[in-house]
C-alpha positions, 0 to 999 in steps of 0.5 A: 617540206615539199616547198622548201625543196622545189623553192631551192632548185636554180632555174629560172621561171616561166614569165622570166623566159617568155620576157627574154624570148619577147626581147630577143624578137623585138632585137631580131626585129630591128636588126635583120633588115639593118643586116639585109639593106647593108648587103643590097648598099654594098653591090648597089654603090659598088655598081654605081661607083662602076656606072659613073667612073666607065660612062664619060670614059667611054662617052669620050670614046664613042665622040673619038671613034664615032661608035655607038656603045650600048650598056647591057644590063642583065637583072637575073645575073647581076651584071653589066657589060659594054658592047660596041657598034659602028656609028651609022654615017650622017 
């Protein structure tokens, strides 16, 4: 009589739970690295677009105004900025 009661209760077996946890672990293993690279790629793409769009204009401006422009990069706070200094006469 006890065996019929235990078998009639609803629930999952230990094997089923282990399989589900293993499958979730495998799925997380493949999705987390892709998730991280997506966020970093967006920052890299934005920086690249800014760099590509501003450098040719700065090059032309440097030629016309005869001024050196420096591209400053601070990796600690992820900043790019431009400073100008006068070109020495040659």
